[in-house]
C-alpha positions as CSV (number, residue, x, y, z in Angstrom):
1,M,-176.2,250.1,161.3
2,A,-177.9,252.8,160.1
3,R,-174.7,255.3,161.0
4,A,-172.4,253.1,159.1
5,R,-174.5,253.3,156.2
6,S,-175.3,257.6,156.0
7,T,-171.1,257.6,157.0
8,T,-170.6,255.2,153.6
9,S,-173.3,257.8,151.9
10,S,-171.4,261.2,153.0
11,I,-168.2,259.6,151.4
12,A,-169.5,258.5,148.1
13,Q,-170.4,262.2,147.6
14,I,-167.5,263.7,148.4
15,I,-165.8,261.4,146.1
16,I,-168.7,262.3,143.1
17,L,-168.3,266.2,144.0
18,L,-165.0,265.4,143.7
19,L,-164.4,264.0,140.6
20,I,-167.0,266.2,138.6
21,S,-165.2,269.2,140.4
22,F,-161.7,267.5,138.9
23,F,-163.2,266.8,134.7
24,S,-165.3,269.8,134.5
25,S,-162.5,272.1,135.3
26,P,-161.1,273.7,132.9
27,S,-156.7,273.0,133.7
28,S,-158.6,269.2,133.7
29,A,-156.3,267.0,131.6
30,A,-159.3,265.3,130.5
31,Y,-160.0,268.4,128.5
32,P,-157.3,270.6,127.2
33,A,-157.6,274.1,126.2
34,A,-158.9,273.8,122.6
35,T,-157.4,277.7,121.4
36,K,-154.2,276.0,122.7
37,K,-152.6,273.7,119.2
38,K,-149.2,272.6,119.2
39,Q,-146.8,274.6,116.7
40,Y,-144.3,272.7,115.1
41,K,-141.2,273.6,113.4
42,P,-139.5,272.4,110.7
43,C,-136.0,270.6,111.6
44,K,-134.2,271.2,108.1
45,H,-136.3,272.8,104.6
46,L,-135.2,272.4,101.7
47,V,-137.0,274.1,98.3
48,L,-136.0,272.0,94.8
49,F,-137.2,272.0,91.4
50,F,-137.6,268.9,88.9
51,H,-138.3,269.1,85.2
52,D,-140.4,266.2,83.5
53,I,-140.6,266.1,79.9
54,I,-142.8,263.1,78.8
55,Y,-141.9,260.9,76.2
56,N,-144.5,262.1,72.6
57,G,-142.7,260.0,70.1
58,E,-140.3,262.5,69.1
59,N,-138.7,263.7,71.5
60,A,-136.6,260.5,72.8
61,A,-133.5,262.1,73.1
62,N,-134.8,264.3,75.9
63,A,-137.6,262.9,77.6
64,T,-136.9,262.4,81.0
65,S,-140.3,260.3,80.9
66,A,-142.7,258.5,79.8
67,M,-146.2,257.0,79.7
68,V,-146.3,253.0,80.7
69,G,-150.2,252.3,81.1
70,A,-152.7,253.7,79.1
71,P,-157.0,253.0,79.0
72,A,-157.1,250.1,76.1
73,G,-157.7,251.8,73.1
74,A,-155.0,254.5,73.5
75,N,-151.5,254.9,72.5
76,L,-148.7,255.6,74.7
77,T,-147.7,259.0,73.0
78,I,-150.4,260.9,73.6
79,L,-152.2,261.3,77.5
80,A,-155.6,259.8,77.9
81,D,-159.2,262.1,76.7
82,K,-159.8,265.2,78.7
83,F,-158.3,264.8,82.4
84,H,-155.8,261.6,81.4
85,F,-157.2,259.0,83.5
86,G,-155.7,256.2,83.9
87,N,-152.2,257.0,82.2
88,M,-149.7,255.6,84.3
89,V,-145.8,257.9,83.8
90,V,-142.7,256.6,85.1
91,F,-139.7,259.3,85.6
92,D,-136.6,260.2,86.1
93,D,-136.0,263.7,85.7
94,P,-133.1,265.8,86.5
95,I,-133.2,268.6,90.3
96,T,-131.9,271.7,90.5
97,L,-131.7,274.2,93.0
98,D,-133.4,276.7,90.6
99,N,-136.0,276.5,88.0
100,N,-133.6,276.5,85.5
101,L,-133.4,273.0,83.4
102,H,-130.7,273.8,82.5
103,S,-128.4,274.3,85.8
104,P,-126.7,271.8,86.5
105,P,-128.7,268.6,88.6
106,V,-128.4,268.1,91.9
107,G,-129.9,265.3,92.0
108,R,-132.5,262.9,90.2
109,A,-136.8,262.4,91.0
110,Q,-137.7,259.5,90.4
111,G,-140.8,257.4,90.6
112,M,-144.3,257.2,88.8
113,Y,-146.9,259.3,88.9
114,V,-151.2,258.1,87.9
115,Y,-154.0,260.2,86.6
116,D,-156.5,258.8,89.1
117,T,-159.9,260.7,88.9
118,K,-162.5,261.1,85.8
119,N,-163.9,264.3,86.0
120,T,-160.3,267.1,87.2
121,Y,-156.6,266.6,86.5
122,T,-154.9,265.1,89.7
123,A,-152.7,262.0,90.2
124,W,-151.1,260.2,92.3
125,L,-147.7,260.5,93.3
126,G,-144.9,257.8,94.6
127,F,-141.5,258.9,94.4
128,S,-138.0,259.9,94.9
129,F,-135.5,262.6,94.9
130,V,-131.9,261.1,94.9
131,L,-129.3,263.8,96.1
132,N,-125.8,263.4,94.8
133,T,-123.9,266.9,95.7
134,T,-120.5,268.1,98.1
135,D,-124.4,268.8,100.6
136,Y,-126.4,266.4,100.4
137,Q,-125.9,262.7,100.1
138,G,-129.6,259.8,100.0
139,S,-133.2,260.3,98.9
140,I,-136.0,261.6,100.2
141,N,-139.5,260.1,99.9
142,F,-142.7,261.1,99.1
143,I,-145.4,259.8,98.3
144,G,-149.4,261.5,98.2
145,A,-152.5,263.0,96.1
146,D,-151.8,266.0,94.1
147,P,-154.8,267.8,92.9
148,L,-153.0,269.6,90.0
149,M,-156.0,272.8,89.5
150,N,-154.5,273.8,93.3
151,K,-151.7,276.3,93.2
152,T,-150.3,274.4,96.0
153,R,-150.2,270.5,97.2
154,D,-148.9,269.2,99.8
155,I,-147.7,265.7,99.9
156,S,-146.0,263.4,102.6
157,V,-142.9,263.1,103.3
158,V,-142.3,259.3,104.4
159,G,-138.5,258.7,105.1
160,G,-135.2,258.9,103.8
161,T,-131.5,257.7,103.8
162,G,-128.1,259.1,104.0
163,D,-128.4,262.7,105.4
164,F,-132.1,262.6,105.1
165,F,-132.0,259.0,107.0
166,M,-135.3,258.1,108.8
167,H,-136.8,261.9,108.0
168,R,-140.7,263.0,107.5
169,G,-142.5,266.0,107.2
170,V,-144.0,268.1,104.1
171,A,-143.5,268.6,100.8
172,T,-145.5,271.8,99.2
173,V,-145.9,270.9,95.9
174,M,-146.7,273.8,93.1
175,T,-145.9,273.5,89.2
176,D,-143.5,276.6,88.4
177,S,-143.8,276.6,84.7
178,F,-145.2,273.8,81.9
179,E,-145.7,273.8,77.8
180,G,-148.7,271.9,77.0
181,E,-148.8,268.0,78.1
182,V,-144.6,267.7,77.3
183,Y,-143.2,270.0,79.6
184,F,-143.9,270.9,83.8
185,R,-141.5,271.8,86.2
186,L,-142.6,271.4,89.6
187,S,-141.2,273.8,92.7
188,V,-140.9,271.5,95.7
189,D,-141.0,273.4,99.4
190,I,-139.5,270.8,101.3
191,N,-139.9,271.1,105.7
192,F,-138.8,268.0,107.5
193,Y,-140.5,268.1,111.4
194,E,-138.4,264.7,112.0
195,C,-135.0,264.9,112.0
196,W,-132.9,261.8,113.1
């Protein structure tokens, strides 16, 4: 009986040593190499520009966006306070292949942005690019935070339709130009990492 206990004890010790050896090995699946990160390559890439002209009470013929929400006591033609906190803007902006407002549009940027911080310029975006050209048909859907004081900002590409069916990725947004609080142009560098 003592011999059986000794054999069982030896087997248990061998199993424990094997497990310790396996889990402490740097090539173990339990401990992948920390320095190796998977490098993703985009499956499709686009750079587009959209042009936003906010309605200010005097430019109805040219405006492509309008405030539809404002803090109590504010009006809908002047952005609120220093950081515009509480303003909500809807837009239907032209999209171009270059940074010229007068270039032929390849589609429309449609959606909204909400100024959502009291102590800095930042907005939350939810919009779609609706493209209708010989090269691309369909929509690309975006959502995310836009910290306006950063030179570049990344927002999520969460899906699409047509030529962009179920595409996902990241769009790097940069303010390409602005004129006061009435006009701004954004450069949108889109990298798709899931293409169906």
